[in-house]
C-alpha positions in Angstrom: -12.9 -28.2 -12.7 -15.4 -27.6 -9.9 -14.9 -29.2 -6.5 -17.1 -32.1 -5.4 -19.5 -31.6 -2.5 -17.2 -33.7 -0.3 -14.2 -31.5 -1.2 -16.2 -28.3 -0.6 -17.3 -29.6 2.8 -13.7 -30.5 3.7 -12.5 -27.0 2.5 -15.3 -25.4 4.6 -14.2 -27.3 7.7 -10.6 -26.3 7.2 -11.6 -22.7 6.8 -13.8 -22.7 10.0 -11.0 -24.4 12.0 -8.6 -21.6 10.7 -11.0 -18.9 11.9 -11.3 -20.6 15.3 -7.6 -21.3 15.9 -6.1 -18.1 14.4 -8.5 -15.4 13.6 -5.8 -12.8 13.0 -4.1 -15.0 10.3 -7.5 -15.8 8.7 -8.3 -12.0 8.5 -4.9 -11.3 7.0 -5.2 -14.1 4.4 -8.7 -12.9 3.5 -7.6 -9.3 3.0 -4.3 -10.1 1.2 -4.3 -10.1 -2.6 -1.7 -11.2 -5.1 -0.7 -7.6 -5.5 -0.4 -6.6 -1.9 3.3 -7.4 -1.6 4.2 -5.5 -4.8 2.2 -2.4 -3.7 4.1 -2.5 -0.4 7.4 -2.7 -2.3 6.3 0.2 -4.6 5.7 2.4 -1.5 9.1 1.5 -0.1 10.8 2.2 -3.4 9.1 5.6 -3.6 10.3 6.4 -0.1 13.8 5.3 -1.2 13.6 7.5 -4.3 12.7 10.5 -2.1 15.5 9.7 0.3 18.0 9.4 -2.6 17.0 12.8 -3.9 17.4 14.4 -0.5 20.8 12.7 0.1 22.0 13.8 -3.4 21.0 17.4 -3.0 22.1 17.7 0.6 25.5 16.1 0.1 26.2 17.9 -3.2 27.7 20.8 -1.3 29.8 18.4 0.8 31.3 16.0 -1.7 30.6 14.9 -5.2 31.3 11.3 -4.4 28.9 11.2 -1.5 26.3 12.9 -3.6 26.9 10.2 -6.2 25.9 7.7 -3.5 22.5 9.5 -3.2 22.2 9.1 -7.0 22.9 5.4 -6.7 20.2 5.1 -4.0 17.8 6.9 -6.4 18.7 4.6 -9.2 18.3 1.4 -7.3 14.9 2.7 -5.9 13.7 3.5 -9.4 14.7 0.0 -10.7 13.0 -1.6 -7.7 9.9 0.5 -8.3 9.8 -0.3 -12.0 10.2 -4.0 -11.4 7.3 -4.1 -8.9 5.2 -1.9 -11.2 5.6 -4.4 -13.9 4.5 -7.2 -11.5 1.4 -5.3 -10.6 0.4 -4.5 -14.2 -2.9 -3.2 -15.4 -5.0 -5.7 -13.4 -3.3 -4.7 -10.1 -3.6 -1.1 -10.9 -7.4 -1.5 -11.5 -7.7 -3.4 -8.3 -5.8 -0.7 -6.4 -8.0 2.1 -7.8 -11.2 0.1 -7.1 -10.1 -0.4 -3.5 -9.4 3.3 -3.2 -12.9 4.1 -4.4 -14.3 1.7 -1.9 -13.0 3.8 1.0 -9.4 2.4 1.2 -8.0 5.9 0.5 -10.1 7.4 3.2 -8.7 4.8 5.6 -5.2 5.8 4.6 -5.8 9.5 5.1 -7.9 8.9 8.1 -11.0 10.8 7.0 -9.1 14.1 7.4 -11.2 15.9 4.8 -14.5 15.0 6.5 -13.2 16.0 9.9 -12.1 19.4 8.4 -15.5 19.9 6.8 -17.2 19.1 10.1 -15.0 21.5 12.0 -15.5 24.3 9.4 -19.3 23.8 9.5 -19.2 23.8 13.3 -17.2 27.0 13.3 -19.6 28.7 10.9 -22.6 27.7 13.0 -21.0 29.1 16.1 -19.8 32.2 14.5 -23.1 33.2 12.9 
């Protein structure tokens, strides 16, 4: 059901007051999606999985029981990753890939590829 003109006006006023009073919160709310929290959890779970593998391999020479602790860290991380991956689903995966195409991945990497290309081109021009 669409909003009436009065409701749209009130909503616009609330939005403008939010931008005036707390622009940082307004920016964060505008950039946050339904899947942002689940993606963040997936990143932490992947890091936990990697840490569990390192702990397991590193402690295998010390003690089997301590190494089993690393396995448990891996297992919990995998379960956490799987649960959040189910939350994201296909729609969230499509949104993530679309944002990466729009330059989001370049922001994560920091444009390292373009900087390397520029440096290589500059070295070639100076060398020739």
